[in-house]
C-alpha positions in Angstrom: 1.2 -35.6 -18.0 1.0 -32.4 -15.3 1.9 -29.2 -16.7 4.4 -27.3 -14.6 2.8 -23.4 -14.7 5.9 -20.8 -14.4 3.8 -17.8 -12.9 7.4 -15.8 -12.8 6.8 -12.6 -14.5 8.6 -12.7 -17.9 11.7 -10.8 -19.1 9.0 -7.7 -20.8 7.1 -7.3 -17.1 10.6 -7.5 -15.5 11.8 -4.7 -17.3 8.2 -3.1 -16.8 8.7 -3.4 -13.4 12.9 -2.0 -12.9 11.6 1.0 -15.3 8.7 1.9 -12.8 10.7 1.6 -9.9 13.9 3.6 -11.6 11.4 5.9 -12.3 9.9 6.5 -9.0 13.0 6.4 -7.0 13.9 9.2 -8.8 11.2 11.2 -8.5 11.1 10.5 -4.7 14.9 11.5 -4.4 14.3 14.7 -6.4 10.9 15.3 -4.3 13.2 15.3 -1.7 16.2 17.7 -2.6 14.3 19.9 -4.1 10.5 20.4 -3.0 7.9 18.7 -4.6 5.9 21.7 -6.1 9.3 23.0 -7.5 10.0 19.3 -9.4 8.8 18.7 -12.7 8.1 15.4 -14.6 10.6 16.2 -17.0 13.2 16.8 -14.7 12.1 13.6 -13.3 12.4 12.3 -17.0 15.7 12.9 -16.9 17.1 11.7 -13.6 15.4 8.4 -15.3 16.9 8.7 -18.4 13.1 7.9 -20.1 10.8 10.0 -21.9 7.9 12.3 -20.2 5.8 10.2 -22.0 7.3 7.2 -20.6 6.8 9.0 -17.1 3.0 9.6 -18.1 2.5 5.9 -19.2 3.3 4.4 -15.5 2.3 7.7 -13.7 -0.5 9.2 -15.2 -0.3 11.9 -12.6 2.1 13.8 -10.5 0.8 12.6 -7.6 0.9 8.7 -8.8 4.5 9.2 -8.7 4.2 9.3 -4.5 1.2 7.3 -4.3 1.6 4.6 -6.2 3.1 1.0 -4.0 2.9 -2.4 -4.8 1.9 -3.4 -1.1 -2.2 -4.0 -2.1 -1.5 -7.5 -3.5 0.6 -8.8 -1.1 -1.0 -7.7 1.2 -4.3 -8.9 -0.1 -2.7 -12.8 -0.9 -1.6 -13.0 2.5 -5.1 -12.6 4.1 -6.9 -14.7 1.5 -3.9 -17.4 2.4 -4.8 -17.4 6.5 -6.6 -20.2 7.6 -10.6 -20.5 7.5 -11.4 -21.1 10.9 -9.8 -17.4 11.9 -12.2 -14.5 12.0 -12.1 -11.6 9.5 -10.1 -9.6 11.6 -8.1 -12.2 13.0 -7.0 -13.4 9.6 -6.2 -9.3 8.6 -3.9 -9.3 12.0 -2.2 -12.2 11.1 -1.5 -10.8 7.6 -0.1 -7.5 8.8 1.9 -9.1 11.1 3.2 -12.1 9.3 4.2 -12.7 5.9 2.9 -8.3 5.4 5.2 -6.6 7.2 8.1 -8.3 6.0 7.3 -6.8 2.7 7.8 -3.8 3.3 11.5 -4.4 4.6 13.4 -4.1 1.0 11.8 -0.2 0.1 11.7 0.6 3.4 13.5 3.9 2.4 10.9 4.5 -0.4 7.8 3.8 1.8 9.1 6.6 4.4 9.6 9.2 1.6 6.1 8.2 0.6 4.8 8.9 3.7 6.8 11.9 4.7 5.9 13.3 1.5 2.3 13.1 1.8 1.8 14.1 5.2 3.2 17.5 4.1 2.0 18.1 0.5 -1.8 19.0 0.4 -1.9 17.7 -3.1 -1.3 14.4 -2.0 -3.6 14.2 1.2 -5.8 15.0 -1.7 -5.0 12.2 -3.7 -4.6 10.0 -1.2 -7.8 9.7 -0.8 -8.8 7.7 -3.9 -6.1 5.4 -2.8 -7.8 5.2 0.2 -11.8 4.8 -1.4 -10.0 1.6 -4.1 -8.6 0.1 -0.8 -11.6 0.0 1.2 -13.4 -1.8 -1.8 -10.6 -4.3 -2.0 -10.4 -5.1 1.4 -14.4 -5.3 0.8 -14.1 -8.0 -1.6 -11.5 -9.9 0.1 -13.3 -10.3 3.6 -16.6 -11.1 1.3 -14.6 -13.9 -0.3 -13.8 -15.1 3.1 -16.7 -15.1 4.0 -18.5 -16.9 0.8 -20.7 -14.8 -0.3 -22.7 -15.0 3.6 -22.3 -12.4 5.0 -24.6 -9.0 5.2 -22.8 -6.7 3.0 -23.1 -3.6 5.3 -21.2 -5.9 8.3 -18.4 -6.3 5.3 -18.4 -2.5 4.2 -17.7 -1.5 8.6 -15.8 -4.5 9.1 -13.5 -2.7 6.0 -14.1 0.5 7.3 -13.1 0.0 10.6 -10.0 -1.9 9.2 -8.7 1.0 7.2 -9.6 3.5 9.6 -7.5 1.6 12.2 -4.6 1.6 9.5 -5.0 5.4 8.7 -4.4 6.1 12.1 -1.7 4.1 12.7 -0.1 5.4 9.4 -0.9 9.2 10.4 0.6 8.8 13.8 3.7 7.3 12.8 7.0 9.5 11.4 10.4 10.2 12.1 13.4 7.2 12.3 11.7 4.1 13.2 8.3 5.2 11.7 7.7 1.6 10.1 8.1 -0.3 13.2 5.7 1.9 14.7 3.3 1.6 12.3 3.0 -1.9 12.3 2.8 -2.0 16.3 0.1 0.6 16.7 -1.2 -1.4 13.8 -1.6 -4.7 15.4 -2.6 -3.1 18.5 -5.5 -1.1 16.9 -6.6 -4.5 15.0 -6.2 -6.5 18.5 -8.9 -3.7 19.5 -11.3 -4.4 17.0 -10.8 -8.2 17.8 -11.7 -8.2 21.9 -13.9 -4.9 21.7 -13.0 -1.7 23.4 -13.1 -1.1 26.8 -13.8 3.2 26.4 
């Protein structure tokens, strides 16, 4: 008998996700209104109607309230779903311009606030370095999986670093109204250059 597996998150997971989102939304609102340095975790907890302990359970540090997002898994899932006949760069480009871009839509305002805060606050820019390192490892693992374990590890690392570098450059250069569209355009342009080669 065929067993149907339900991959939808259960009630407990959905409640945790709602709590995490509520805490981050309130934190970003307060950071925008009062300033990042001027806002305490206790104020965030009060605004989200939870205890400070609960805030720290979801976000171990204050920078995590801004740095955290849920985009890595959708991006990696989009990359894994690309046809095997595509090169690694072609697959990444297709993943970015396809389903991943649409993922940003529902939380566009939150992403904009996060980007502005990270650009403006030295503490957050420093914390973002750890996030970039984690992303580099995740990209490298996924590219290595696509290659079936036959790729040279140094080649995988170099390509992963190039992809991350293009992403960082596009992200840092895009701000203001319509920033996400400009980010995705710049990211696609950078991926195209990685795919075809630079003429500089």
